[in-house]
N, C-alpha and C positions, 0 to 999 in steps of 0.2 A: 571710703572703705565701709562695707556694711559687714558687721562681725556677729555671728551667730553665737549666742551664749553657750559657753562650753557644758554647762549642765543641763542643757536641753534634753527632753521636753521638761518645762516647769510644772505643769499639772498633766496628770494622767488619770485614767478611769478609776483606778484604785484610790484615788483621793476623794472621790464623790461618795457621799452617803445616799444610798437608793431610797425611793419613796416608799417601798415595802419589799417583803421578802420574796415576792413572786416575779420581780423584774431586775434586771442587771443593766450596768452602764456600758453601752454600745461604744461610746465615744465621747470626749470632751474636747471641744474645737471651735474655731471661728469666733473668738469672743470679740464684742465691742469693749472699747477702752475710753475713760476719761479720768479727770481728777476731781475729787470731791472731799472737801475739809481735810486738806494735807494728806489724803490717801490716794493711791492709785486704784481705781475701780475697774473690774472687769466683769461684764455679763457674759457667763460661759454658756455656749449652747452644749447642753447635756442630752445625748441621744440614749433613750432608754428602750429596752426590748424585753419581751417576756423570757423568762427562762425556758430553755428547751424541756420537752417532755416527749418521751417515746410514744409514738403512734398518733401525735397530735400537731397540727399547724396552729400557730398562735400569732395574734398581732395585738397591737396596743393602740387604743383610741381614747379621745375624750368623749364621754357619754353625754351628748346634749339633751338626753332625757333624764339625767340625773346630776344637774348642776355641774357639768363638764367634768365630773370626777373621771379619773383614769379607769379604763376598763379593758380587760383582755378578752378578745373574741376567739374562739376555739373551734376548729374543724377536725373531725376524725379523719385520718387518712384512709380513704376508701378509694376503690378504682373508679367510682362514679363522680369522686371530686376532681374537678378541672383545675389543675394547678400549673401556671406557668411561672418559673423563677429563673430568669437569666441575668439578674442583676442583684447584687448584695442590698441595694438600698430599696428594691420594692419587690412586690409579688402579686400575681394576679390570680384570684381564686373565684372560680365561678363567673369569670368575665368581669370581675369588679377588682380595681387596683387598689392596693393598700401599701402603706409604707412599712419596711420591716422594723423600723424603730420610730418613736415619737420624741420629739425633741421639746425641752423645757429650759427656762434660763435660771442658773444658780448665780449667786453673787459672790465674787472674789475681792479680797481688800489687801493692799500691801502698803508698807512704807517705803520700800526700796525698789519696788517694780519687778522684783525677781522671786521672793518669798511671800506666798499668799495664804491668807486664811479664808476658807470657803463655807458659805452657809450650809447649815445642816439640812435644809429642805429648799426646794425651788422658791425664788421670789417673784416668779411670773410664769403662770401656766395658762394652757389653753382655756378661754372663757366666752368664746363666740362660735356660732356655726362655722364661720369660715377658718377656725383654727382647730377642728377636731382632729386632724391628723399631725398637729403640732406647730410649733413656732420656731423659726430658724434664723440664724445669722443676724443677730443684732448689731446695729451701728448707732453709736451715741454722738449726739451733737449739743453742745451747750449753746443756748441763745438766751441772753440776758440771764434770768434767775432760775431757768429751767432746762432740765435735760430732756431732749427729744430722742426717742428710740424708734428707728425704722427697723422692720423685720419683715420675714417672709412668712406669711400665714398659710397653712396646707390644710385642705379638706377634699373630699370626694369630688368637688367642683373645680379643682386646680389649685395652683398656688397664685398668690396675690400679695401686694406690698400693703402693709398697714403701718400706723405710727401710734405710739403711746407717749406720755410725757410724765415726768417725776421731778419733785424738788428733793427728794431724800432716799431714794432707791429702797423705800420701804412700801409705800403705796404709789400705785400707778393710774393714770387716767388714760383709757383707750379713746383715741380720737378717730378712729376707724379706718377704713381702706382708702389708700390714696391713689393706687393704680391697680386696675382690675387685672383678672388673669388674662394671659400668663405673663407676669412680670416680677422681677426681683432685683437684687442688688441696689437698693435705693439707698442714697446717702445724701444728707442735707449740707448745705454751705452754712457756715457758723454765724453769718450776719447778712443783712440785707445789701444787695448791690443795686444801686439805682432805684431804691425803694421797693425792690422785689426780693422775695426769697427765690433761691434756686436748688435744684435737686437734680442728681444724676440717677438714671435708672436703666434697666436692661430688659426691654420686652424679648420674648422668646420667638423667634422666627421658625415657623414649621414649613413654610410653603415656598417662599423666595427669599434669598438673602441670607445672612448669617446673625446670629444674636449679636447686638453691638450696643454701645453706650449712647443714650440719649440724654438731653439736658431740657428742663422745663422749668416754667416760673409759676409763682403763687403770691396771692395777696396774704394768705392766712395760714398756710401750711397744709392745707386740707384739700382745696381745689386748685387743681394744676392744668396749666395750658401753655401755649405757644411752644408746643413739643418740636424739637429739632434734633437731628442726628448729630452727634458729637464727633464720635470715632468708631470706624469700623475695623474689623480684624484685617491685618495684612496676611497675604498669602505666603505666610513663612512657617518653619517648623514650630515656632513658639505660639502663633495666634491663629492658626489655619481654621480652627473650629468654632472659637467664641472668645469673647471678652466681656469683662463687667466690673463695675466701680469697686473700688476698695473702702478704706477708712475715709472719714471726712477730709475734705480739702483743706490744706493749710496755706494760709496767706503768707508769703515770703516778700522780700524785697524785689523780686523778680515777677510776681505773680502767683497764682494759685497753683500750689503742687499738689498733684492728684496721682495716687497709686492705683493701678488697676490690675486684675488678674486676667490671665489668658490661659487658653487651653488650646493645645496644637497636637503635633504627631504624638502617637502612642498615648493620647489623652493625658499628657503631662501638664500640670499646672504651674504656671510661675507668676511672678509679680513684676510689673513694668511701672513706667512713670511717664506723665506728661505735664507740661506747664501751661496754664491757662491765663488770659489777660485778666488783670485784677478788676477792670471796669466792664469787660465784656467776656464772660466767662465761656461763652459759646465759641471763643476764638482761640484755637491752639496755637501756642507760640512755640512749642518744642516738644520732644519726644525722645525717649531713650531708645537707642539702636539695639540694645541687647537687655534681657530681663536684669533687673536689679536683685531679684531673689529667685533661686531655682532649687529644686529638690536634689540634695547632695547626700544627706546622711540617712542612716538605717530609719530612724523615726519619722523621716519625710517619705521614704521610699517604701515602706512596709507598714500596712495598717488595714483599715476597713476600705479605703480607697487608695491605692498605691501612687506614689510620685505626685504628691499634692503639697503645695504651699499656698495658703489662701488667707490673706490679711483682710480684717475689716475693722482694725483697731490700732491706733498709735497715740502716743502721748509725748510731750517734751519734758524732759526731766534733767536739770543741771547741764544745760546747753547741749543735750543730745536727744535724739529721738529713740524711743524704744517701740519696736514694731512687734506687736503681738500677731500670731499667726496660727492657724490650723495646720498641722502636719499629718498628712495621710488619712484625714477626716477621723483621727483617734486622738490626738495630743494638742496641748497647747505649747508653743514655742515661742521664743522672743530673740529678736536680732537688734543690734544697737547700731545707730549710724548718725551722721549729722545732715542736717538740711543741706548743707554746702556739698557733702559727698554725694547726695542723690541729684542735686541740681547739676553737678558736674558731668553726671552720665547723660544728661539730657541735650540732645542737638537741636539748634534752631531749625524751623521748619520755614522754607521760603514760600511766600503767598504769591 
């Protein structure tokens, strides 16, 4: 059984202190999760947007000409202004695409995994040219004494996958781009396998094929190669459009347990599971026949983007899994499960 917490959502936009009076919180969602010094840590993706002003169109960027400080760009609404806005997430102004919000990371800490204290200000902000439209969807993997954070970096040149590391969640070392545009949903395995690091990632197909999960190898977590496709979307109502990796893989007695998200009919996002060979993670042993997590409740079905459950963080606590997920791209929610209950949903794949 996977049980959603009865008091979901556990974090909402009103819980976040904004960086200044000119912006508001558009959503708080898709947190990375780990344990640090007996605390449960969440890196929250917080989407900020300029407050509305009559007669003006405004977007928020990180100004690379001013030490990447957040800056509001404004356009007077005139007939000569060419504006296309068909999606709540982005807007085209005079043939230049911008995001309607800019994401940063706040830090949340908890003793019980349900009640969190949240930092008064972001702990991780855009600081590179490839991040001027924001940083999104952090995933945290502990490797030895460091925590590695993979995230999506967005700029006018597209979205790419970058990595940073920390020992204390106070200071962060940016290690740079590891997968160029357009790539996202990168998650690291927590230990070497056959003397290699492994990562799952999701290139975006625009000409042929569908966005699928790939697996790659590295000697140093920076330079990646031996790229292989791992899993493609099934042509069913849950996966028809695209899939992508979720939280860090967990090693179980049966192999590596991996959660992944899928997008299908009516653009509904669900979470599914696969099992990978512990010594050859490019080999799939089994797959869930049905999603393990689907949108059911109002906080998952209504928000910035409706009908979304999206997890990129889970932790083990007292012999159970706490699965943290973004709901409707607006809130943070949590579900409880055992590893056994998820493994039970996975059916073996015949080779």
